[in-house]
N, C-alpha and C positions, 0 to 999 in steps of 0.2 A: 383482403390481405390475411386476416386472422381467421377466415371462415373455417379453414381446415385444421386449425390448431385445436387440440383437445381442450375441452372446457374444464376438465378435472385431471390433475396430475397425481399419480400415485406417490406416496411418501416412502422413502426419500427419492422421488423421481424414478422409482422402479429399477434403479441401477443394479441392485443385487438380486433381483427376482425373488425377493423374500415373500412377496404377496402370493405368488403361485405355490410356493412350498407350504406356506401357512394354510392356504386353501386346501391343499392336498391332505393336510392333517385334520382340518376342521369341517370342511364342506362335505355335503352328502356325495358328491361325485368323486371324492378322494378315496382314502384307505377305508373309510366307513362302508363304502358300497361293496367292498369285497365280502363283507359278512352280512350285510343287510339285504342285498339283492340276490335272489337265487338265479342260477343258470345263466350267467352272463355269457353271451356268445363269444366264441373265439375271434370272430371278425369285428367285434365291437371296438370302437375307437377308444374305449376306456383303457385298454391295455397300453396304448401308446405312451401315456405319461410315465409308465414304469421304465421306459427306455430313454426318455428325453428330458425328464424333469431334474434329475439329480446331477450334481456337479462334482461330487466327491464321495468316497465311501462313508464318511461321517454323516453326510446327508441321508443316505439310505438307512443307516442304523439308528439315526435319531428320529426320522419321520415314520419308519416302520418298526414297531416294537414286537417283541415275541408275544405280547398279550394280544395284539391285533391279529397275528397269524393264528394263534390258538382259538380266538373267537371265530375266525373264518373257518377253521377246521371243524369247529363244533356246529356252527350254524349253516355254513355253505361250503362243504368240503369240495364240491365240484368246481367252485371258483378257484380254489387253491390249485387243483389239478389243471385247470385251464391256464392259470398264471404260469405254472412250471412248463407246460407244453408250449405256450406262446414264447416264453423267453428262450427255451431250448431251440425251438424252430427258428427264431430270429437269429440266434448265434450261428446255426448251421447255414442259414441263407446268406448271412453277411460274409461268410468265408468265400462263397462263390460270387458275391456281388463285386462288380468291377470298380465300384466307388470306394470299396473298403480295402485297406484302411485309408483314412483321410490323409492326403499328402501333408508332410510336415510343415511346409510353408503355409498351406491353407490353415493348419491348426493354429499357427502363430497369428495369422491374420484374423481368424475367428476369435481368438483370445482377445485381440485388441479391440474388436468390434462387438464383443458379447455384451458389454454394458449398454451400448447404444441400441442393439437389437432388443435387449431385454426391456429397456425403458420404453422403446417404441411399442412393443407388443403389449406391455402392461397398460400403457396409456391409450392404446387403440390406434396408434399411428401405423400406416402401411409401411412395410419394409420388406426386405428380402429374407425375413426370418424363416421362410418356408424351406430354405436350403437345409438339407440333412447333414448331420455329422455322424457318419457311420462308426467312427472310432468311439465317440461318446456313447452311442447306442450299445455297442459291444461291451464297453466297460460297465454300463448300467445293468445289462443283462447278467454279467458276472456278479455284480454286487448284490442285486436282488436275490439271485439264487443262493449266494452266501448267506443271506438273511433268512430265507425261507426253509432251506433244506435241514439245518440243524434242528429245527422244531419238528419237522416231518419225520426225522430219524428216531424220535422218541418211541418207546415200546408201545404205547397205546395207539399209535398210528401206523403200526407195522403193516396191517392189511391194506390200508389206503396207499401207503408207499409202494407196496407190491403192485397194486393195480395201476398206479401212475407211471412208475419207472421200470417195472420188470414184466409187464404183461405184453405178450407177443401178439402181433397182428398179421393176419394173412391177407394178401391182396393179389389181384391179377397181375400177371407179369407185365402187361402193357400199361398198368396204372401208374407206374413210376419208373423213371429212367435213373438207374443207379450210375453215378459218375465213376469214371475210371481213374486209376491212380498212376502217377508216373512211375515206371518200373526201371528207371536208370540205375546203374550200379551205385550202391551206397557204401558209406563208411562201415567197416566192420573191425572188430578187435580180433586180430589174428591170434591163433593159438596152435601150438605145434601138435597137440594131441586131440584136436577137435575131430570128431567122427561125423559120419553122414547124418546121424540122428541129431547131433547138435546143430549142424548147419541148417536143418529144416525146422528147428525148434521154434522159431519165431513165426511159423505158419501153421497153426493148429487147424485140424480138419473139422472141428466142431462147428455147428451152424452159428454159434455165437461169435466166431472169430472175426475180428475186423478185417482180416485179410480175405476171408471168403465172402464177406458181404459186399465188397467192392468188385463187382464183376463188370466186364465190358458188355455193351449192348449186344454185340454179336454172340457172345457166349450165352447170354440170357435167352436170346431167340432160339438157340439151338437146343435148349432143354425141352424135354417133352412135357413136363408138368405145366399146368395152366395157372397155378398159384404159387406164390413164394412167401416165405416168412420174413418179415422185416426185422432188423435188429431192434432190440428194446430201446426205449427212450434213454435209459441210463447208459447203454452202450454207445449210442449216438452222441450223448453228452460228453462221455469220457473221450471218445475219438475226436470230437470237436475241440475239447480242451487241449488235447495233445497237439492238434494242428495249430491252435492259437499260440502255443509256445514257440512255434517255428514259422511264424507268419511275417514275411518281409514287410517292412514299413510299420509293423505293430510291435513285435518283440525282437525283430532282427533289422539290421540296416537295410534300406531299400536297395543298396548295391548288391546284396546277397541274392536278389531275385534273378532267376535265369529264365529267359524267354517269357512265356506267359504264365509260368507256374509261380503262384503266390506263396505256396507252402513249400519251404525248402528245409529239409531236416539236416541242418548243419549245426555243429557244436558252437555254443555261445562264445566261449573264450578259448584261448590257447592253453594247452596242457596235455592231458591224456587224450590221444587220438587226434589232436589238431595242433598245427603250428601257426595258425592264422589267428590274429587278434583283431576283431572288427572295430574295437574301440568302444569306450563307454558312451552311453546316451541316457540321460536321466529319464526322458520320456519312455524309452524302451524298457529301462529298469523298472519304472513304475508299472507299466503294463505287465511285465513278467510277474511282479509281486501280486497283481490282481488275479492272474491266471493260476499261479501257484497256490494262492489262497483258496480258490475254488477247488483245486485238486486236493488240498488238505481237507476241505469240508467233505468231499466225497469219500476220502479215506477215513474220516472220523466216525463212520458208522460203528467202528469197534468200541468206542467209548460208551455207547448206549447198550452194551451187552454186559451182563454180570460176569465176574471173573470165572465162575464155574463153567460157563458155556463158551468162553472166548476161543478155546482151541478146538472145539468140536463143531461150532457153528460159524464158519468163516464169513467175513463180510463179502458180499458178492461184488462190490465195487473194487475191493482190493484184489479179488480173484481175477477180474477182467484185466486189471492193470498188470499183474505179475505173471499171468498165464496166457492171456489171449491177445496181448499187444504184439504187433509185428516186431521181429527182431531188430529191424533198423530203428524203429522208434525207441525201443528199450535202450539201445546203445547210445543214441543221441541224447536221450533224457539223462541217462546215467552219467555220461561224460560231461554234459552241460552243467548239471548240478554239482558234480565233483569239482570241475575246474573253477566254477564260480566261487565255491567255498574256499578252495585251496589258494586261489589267487588273491584272496582278501588281505592276506598278511604281506603281500608284496606291493611296493609302490608302483603305480602305473606310470608309464612313460608319458601318457597324455595329461597327467595331473601335475607335471612339473611346472612351476611358476607360482603365482600368487596363491592358488589353491593349496599346493603342497606346503607352502610356508605357513598359511593359516591353520592347516591341519596339525602342524607341529607346535603351534603355540599352546601354552598351558591355559586351561579353562576355556578352550575354544568351543566346547560343546555348550557352554553357558552363554557365550557371546552370540554364536550363530544358532539361533533357535530354529526349530522345525525338524522334520524327520530326515534322518540320513538315509536316503533311499537305497544307496549301495549296501549299507549295513543291514537294512531291512531285507533286502534281496538275499544276502548271504544267509541270514537267519532262516528265511523261508526255504531256501535251497537245502540247508542242512536238516530242517524239520521234515521235508518231503523225503529226502534221502534216508533219514533215520527210520521213518515210518515204513518205507518200502523194503528196506533191508531187514527190518525186524519182523516182518509179517511171516508167521509160521503157523497157520491155522488150517485145519482140515487137510485138503489135498496139497497144500503148500508147505507141509512139514518136510524137513530134511529127511533123506532116505538113509537108513543104516546099511552100509555095505557088509558089515559083519554084525549080526544081531547080538552076539555076545559082547561086543565092544561098543560102548556108548560113545566113545570118541571117534568112531568111524562115520558118524552122521555127516552128510554133506548135501548141499542143494544140487538139483539138476535143472536142466532147462525147462522141464515140465512142471516142477514144483514152484520155484520162484526164480524167474529169469534174471531179476536184478541181483539177487544173491549169487547166482551161478556165474554171471559174467564178471561180477566184481572179483570172484575167486579165480577167474581165468586171466586176470591181468598178470603179465610176466615180464614186461620190458623194464630193464634197470632204470632207464630214464623216467619212467612213470613212477617207480618206487621213490626215486629221489624227489620228484615233484610233490608227491603226496606227503612224504615224511617231512620235507621242509615246510610245507603248508601247515601241517598240524603243529609242528614245533613253533612255527611263527605265530600262530594264533595263541598258543599257550604262553609264549613269551610276551606278547602284547598284553595279555590279561595280567600277568605277573607284574609287568611294569606299571600298569594302571593302578593296581591295588596296593603297591608298595612304592609309591613315588615320594620324592622329597617334599613335594608340594601336595598336601592332602587334597584329594578331589580334583586335581588338575587334569587328569585323564579319565575319560569315561570307560568304565570296565566293559569288557567284551560281554554282550548279553547272551551269546550262544555258546558259552563254555561247556555246558552239559551236552549239547548236541555234538560238539567237537569231540569230547571224550567218548561218547557212545559210538561215533563213527570210527575213532581209533580202535575201540574194542572190536567192532565188526571187521575192520581190516585185519587185525591180528588173528581173529577167530577164523575168518573165511579163507584168507589168502595165505597159504603156508610160505610161499616164496617171499611175500612182503614181510612176514614175521621173521623169517631167517635174515633178510636184509637189515631190518631194524636192529635185531639182537646182535648182529655181528658188527654193527657200526657204533660210533660214539654216541649216537642219538639214544641208545637204550638207557644209559645212565641219566641223560638229560630228561627223558620222558618220565622215568621213575621219580626224579627230583621234583619236577613240576607237579606230578600227580600227588605226591606226598605233601607238598606245600599246600595244594588246594584242599587236601584232606584236613590238614591242621587249620586252615583258614575257615573251613565250613563246619567243623565238628561241633561248634557251639550254636549253630543255627538249625533248629529243627526242620525248617523247610528245605535244607540242603542235605539232609541225612540220606536221601536217595542217591545223591551224587557220591557221598562217602561210601555207600555200599557198592556202587559200581566200581569205584577206584580200588576198593579192597579185593574185589573179584579179579580185576585186571592185574593187580599186583600178584595175586596167587597164580594167575595164568603165566605171567612173565617169569616168576620164580621157579616154575617147573621146567624151564629151559636152561640147559647147561651154558649155552652161549651168553645168556643174560648173567648168570652167576659168575662166569669168568670175568665179567667187567666190574664186579663189586670191589675188587682190590684197587681200582683206580680212584683217584681223588675226585671230589666234586669241583668242576671247573666253572660252574655257573656262579654268578654273583647273587647271593641270597641275602634276604633281610637278616639283620643281626639276631632277631628272635628265633630264627630257624637254623642259622649257620652253626656248624660244628666242625671241629678239627678231626682229621682222620680220613678214612676211605669212604666210598659209597656205601659199603656195608655198615659202617658206623652211623651214617646218616639214616639208613633204613631202620636200624635198631632204635636210635634216638627218636625218630619220628613215631614209630609204633608205640614206644614207651610213652611219649607225650600224649598220644591219643588215649591210651588206657588210663594214664594217671590224671587226666584233666576232664574226662567226660562223666565221671561218677556213675558208671554203669549205664549211661544213656545209650551207648552204642554196644551194649553187651552182645548183641547178636552178630556183630562184625568181628569180635575178637577171634573166633576160630579161623576165619580166612586170613587175618593178619598173622596169627601165630603159625599157621600152616605155611605161609610165605617165608617166615623165618626158618621153619624146619626144612623147607626145600632148599634154602640158600645156605644153611649152616655148614654143610661139608666144604664149602668154598670160602668161608670166612678166614681171613688172615690178618694178623697184626691189629686186632681189635684194641681200641683205646681203653683207657682206664674208665672213662665215663660210660661208654657203651657196655663194657663188661659188667660194671656194677649195676647198670640198669637192667640187664638181662637177669641177674640174680635177684634184683628187687622185684621184677615181675614174678619170678618163681616163688619168692616169699609171700607175695600178695595172693597168688593163686592157691597157696597152701593154707591160707588163713581159714580156719574152720567156718567162720561166718559166711565166707564166699564159697568155699568148697562144698558145703552141705546144703546150699540154698537152691541149687538147680541140678537136675539129673545130668546135664551136659557139661557142667564145669570140670569134672575130672578129665575130660578130653583135652582141655587146655594144658593141664599138667602133663599129659602124655606127650603132646606136641612140643611143649617147652623142654621136656627131658630129651626129646629127640634133637633139639637144638644143641644142648650140651653134648650129647653123644656124638653128633655130627662133627663138632669141633674136636672132641677128645680123640675120636677114632681116625681123623684125617689130618689134623694140623695141631696137635697138642703142643709141640715145642714152639710153634709160631704164634701162639696166643697165651703168653704167660699171664697177662692181666686177667683174663677170664678164669684161668685155673686158680690163680690166687684168690679171686673173688669167691669161687666155689669152696675153696678150703676155709675161708673165713666164715662161711655160712654152712659149715659141715653139719652142724646139729640139725638144721632144717631138713637136709636130705636124709639124715639118719632117722629122724623122728617120723618122716613120711613112710619109711619102710615098716614101722610098727604102729602106724596110725590105726585107731579104732574109733567107732562112733562114740563110745562113752567118753574117751579122752577129748574128742572134739567138742562134745556138748558141755563137758566140764569147763573147757577153755572159754566157750561162748558165755556160759553162766558167770565165770569169773570176770570177764570183761563187762558184762551187764552190771554186776554188783559194783565194780570199780566206777563205772559211769554214774550209777546211782549215788554212790558215796561222794563222788566229786561234785555232783549236782547239789547234794545237801550242804557240802562245805561252802560252795559258792553262794547258795541262798543264805546261809548263816552269816557269811562275811558281808553280804549286802545289807542284812538287817542290823549289822553291828554287833552281833553276838560273839563273833570271833575276830575282832579287829586285830588282836595281837598276832594271830596266825599270819595275817597278810604282811606284817612287818618282818617276819622271819625270812621271807624269800627275797633274795637279792634282786634288784631291778633287772640285771642282765639275765638272770635265770628265768624271771617271769616273762621277759620279752621273748626269749628263746622258746619257752614252753608255748606261748600263744602263737608264735610263728609256726611251730611244728603242728599244732592243732589245726590252724587255718589252712596249712598247705597240704594236708592229707585228704585224699578223696575217699570214696566209699570202699575201695579195696584196701585202704591202708597204705597206698602208695604216696610217696612224697613227690610233689611237683618238682622240687629241687632235691635230688637224692643226696646231695652233699650238705644239706641243711643241718642234719644231725651232727655232722662232723664239725660244724662251726659252733655248736652249742657248748657252753661251759659245763664242765663236769666237776663234781666234788672230789672224785679220786683222780690222782695223776694219771696221765696217759703217756704212752711211749713217745719219746721225742725222736723226730726224724731229722737227720742232719743233711741229707741230700735228697734229690728228687728221684723217683723211680725211673723216669725216662726223660731225657731232655725234650723240651718242646711242650710238655704238659703245663697247664696253668696251675696256680696255687690251689684252686678249689678241687681240681681233679686229683691232685696229689693227696689232698687230705682225705679223700674218700677211702683210700686204701687202709687208713688207720681207724675207720669207724668202729670196727669190732676186733678185739685181740683174738688171736688163735687159741690162747690158753683158756680152755673152758673148764668149768667145775666138773664136767662129766668125763674128763680125760684122765681120771685116776686109774682106770683099768689099763693094763699093759697094752701098748700099741702092737706088740708082737702077736698077742693072742688074737686081736682083731684081724691082723694081717693073715694069720694062719687060717682063720675062719673064712676070710674072703678068698684066699687062694684055693681052699678045698671045696667050698660050697658056693662060691660066688656071692651068695648073700643068704642070710638066714633071718627070715622075718618072724619075729616073735609077737604073739598076741599079748595083749595086756593080761595082767594077773587075774583080773576079774572083768568079765564082759557084762556083768549084771548092772543094769541101770536103775537108779532110784526113780521114784514116782515123779519128782520134779524134773529130772532129765527127760523122762518120757513126755512130759507136757511140753518141754522146750522143743523136742523133736517134732511133735505133732503140730504145734502152733507157731512157734517163734523162729523156725529155721527155714523150712522149705517155702518156696514161692509157688503160687498158682496151684495150691493143693498138693504139692509134692511133699512126701514125708520120707526122709532118709531112714534106712534100716542098716543093721550090721551086715546082712547078707549083700546088700547093694554095695556097701563099702568094700567088702571082701572081693566082690566081683571085679571092680576096677583096680583095686590096690594090687592084686596079684598080677595084673597085666602091665603095670607101669615099668618102663625100661630103666630101672634104677641101677642095674649091675655095673655098667661102665663108670658111672659117677662114683658109686661106693668103692669101686676098686681104686680109682684115682685117689680118693680120700684116704683109704687104708694104706696105700703105698706112699703117698707124698706128704700126708699131714705130719707123721712123726718126724720126718726129715726137716720139714719147714719149721716145726716147733723147736727142734734142736738148734736151728739157725737163729730163731727168734730169741731163745734163752741165752745165746752168747752175748758177750758184752761188746759186740761190734756196733759202732755208731752208724754204719751204713746197712742196717738190717734189711730195709725194704729193697734196696738195690741188690743185695746179696740173694734175697729170695727170688727176685725176678730173674737174675742171672742163672740161678740154680734151675728154675722152671724152664728156662729156655733150653737147657741142656738135658732135661729129663726125657727119658725114653722108657715106655712101658709096653713095648711090642710083645715081650714074652708073657706079659700078664693079661693084657687086654684081649678081648675076643677078636676074631677076624673082621676086618673092615668090610661091611656090607656095601652093596651098590647104593648110591645116594637116592633118597626118596624123591619121587616125582608125583606129587598129588595135584593134578590139574583141576581146574574148576569144571564140574560136570553140570550140564544143563538138565533141569527137570521141568515138569509141567508148571510147578509153582514159580520157578525162577523165570520161565518164559513169560508168564502172566505178569510177574512183578516188573520185568523190564519194559513190557508193553505199557503198563500203567505208568511207569516212570516217564517214558518218552511222551506219552499223550498227556500226562499231567503237566509236563513242562510246556507243551504246545497249548494246552488250555490256559495256563497262566499267562503265557506270552500273548495269547489272543485277547486277553482282557484289555490291553492298552494298544491302541486307543479305541478299538471298536467293540470289544466284548462279543466276539462271534458266537461262542457257546455259552455265554452267560445266561442264567435263568432257564437252562434246559436241564432235563432230568437225566444226567449222566449216571451210569451205574458201574463203570469199571473201577472208579476210585471215589473217595470221599472228598467233598469240597467243603472247606471251612472258611467262612468269611470273618475277617478280623474287624473289630470296631474301629472306625475312623477316628483319629484323634485331632485335636485342635492344631491346625497346621499354619497358623498365622505367623508365629515366630520362625518356624521352619521355612516357610515360603520366603520370608524376608531375608533369611540367611542364604537361601539357595540362590537368590539373585546375585549374590556376591561370590560365594565360595563353593557353590554346588550342593548346598544342603547339609544338614547335620550328618546324614548318612555318608555323604562324600568325604567328610573329615576323616573318617576311618577307612576310606576306600571300600565301602560296602555297597555303593551304588544306590539306586533308587529303591524305595520300598513299595511293595504292592499292597493294595487294600484287600487282596485275596490271596490266600495261601492254599496250595493244593498238596495233598499228601498222596503219593502213590504207594499204596500199602501192599505188601506181599500177602498171599493167601495161606502161607505156611503157618 
């Protein structure tokens, strides 16, 4: 009875097949053989375990390490070549195998009996374990290739990679029968201006073309030549990967299969180009993720190139995808990825029920552990889409229709077909679908990071990819850009982008996102349709820390001020793009509030600070653009912005001093500040030692508190985080008393800003009439200082203590930019309006502020001011360095996202960007808290922290 029962049972009964996996790791017949045995035959049974042993991606990445692959590449490179050839051939053969993919009901049944089969095989009991699972074999082929290829892509294995994947083979015509492809009519994106060249763009005539390598047997027999060149292994692998994306029963529902054709290039979800929704399937979504992950690995060859060669040595894998893929495949891939991403923010009709209720519950991501496959699929789709749309290397670079105009660059069907067809979208319904999808994702993320219950919603992990896709849509598709800018979504997009900028500005790992947002903002601000929307109010519900009263223009000014005032120069390289955006929009500013008006002037005062102005050669540009902001308002809407004009008049001395600024004066001011700081430090140290205890008692508590608040709230530029803080400080001398508000609706703090500085200045003893005569006759007379000679101490300050990175300011340099500053309109306004405002201020009227604002509303200087020029339109211009930066940003994010849970590119020698590993901290308390409220990071809506931080650095 018990004769056939095994005498020894595996522990624990072999139910989890751990013994076989452990043997693969430790026994000579496992991974060790790959490096220890030379020239393993392709027909050897050893290769079978790579397609049948593993049950999940984590199994592959834990049982096969990058060290194992490097050891095999060093000791037995021919075995690595055989492994790649075996896996690729197995994938190609599985597509034509009638048993692939495994029927879904059979997969469920095999899942239910896998434990029994595993136990039986481990214990030696006969069973029907010999039955194949083609779906599992295909998935394991994809997973092992994902593990091996990133190591093979490293620079030291370039020659071996070329021999394995890109070496062509010539065979006799009758040696292989090339299968034919179904040539039925396929989906296309119609375009009204498509020409004949465009319609045939998806069928390149080069021998590498996938379209040419699929020839019917009759056509092959009619050719006179006796040999033919087979596609390279890399081309076959890419073609096979594309086919797997549209394989019925594997990544598409089985009902999509027509007749006997297993591969059906139909769009995954409804949206652009499709009105059919096949419905979600977790198994199909998981298979799509596996295939897209391999596609990303193939595209990742770029990250192993140094920045200097990225644009001149294109990745051959990317070239095949964007230039040699048939048009039908490009359209289905593009629309499938696009629709998958844009539908993620919309509730699916198939999820109505318990699942939708559970998804709406707070902290649901903590209760329901495990990977959200749909969210992972959306992230993978956006990453592949971003990598394809960004590729502009070598022959894939956009073509200039006018060599003299850099803005005329545009893609063609022969450079990058994905960029070309994205630019050809023109249906209004498609624009609505895409814009709603992008806004929906941004709204979801905003809700997650600013929820009433901290950490109750999981932040959207693919925020950067969504913003990059928005940038590509605005850049490539002019019709979509026009649609967005003419709709109400323009203000909403600007609001979300600036909120994410302010949320990320203090996180160094997110500074790449901040840079992208600043360039997008500059691009939008160059469009008149966008600027016309700035007079509208913000209708979105924003967190209190970012909300402000007024128009969208006020929010734009306050947000940029917040970035400059709170980053202490950490984002110094982004200031030009932000100030240029203000300069582009300034001619359209109307009804600016008191707060935003004072903050604009505060920015100007900070940029004129000699410590900042003389520290870098590019800082005077910020003054130039900021003066253009003032000029844009003055020359276009002077009477509609009385608050800004009033703020300029109250800071008139700063503008007047800039006209006569010299290097000697700036250095003396820097020296004076240094001496004051040294004296203050001495006094503080003396007070601490008790030598000057009496001095500390002389300062009133409220004065000391205000002084400390002022010191702590100022950044490196001298900007106050709260510009009205000084207005609330107590002063020894009496200040003017205001009896009523400037404008109804302003809060108390905003009203007090207007009285921070009285207009009566000690320098106003000269007759206003003489200054007005001078301004009328000569526009402006800039006088140099009485003496330009600098003492030895000032020269030492200029050489050592002012400039950064070896920059030494000189008087000639100061003169060169000072003479080009557009100060004339501002000085004319000051010379014309300041005496009249001073006369109102000296009157005994209790409503002085209101009287001044009313006067400025009715002020007209058309006869004095110069003719209004056309509004500036400085768009963001792409350069080689900016292209490399964006590529490194996209792939840096893909690299970091790939670290969890697999670590696809971890421990590989990437060269496009620098990888910095942070030290892991004790996570016991954090893990305990995360089980309840989502971790300490979730308390502030910051999401999960990564143990690895990637910086995508520009080469500029």
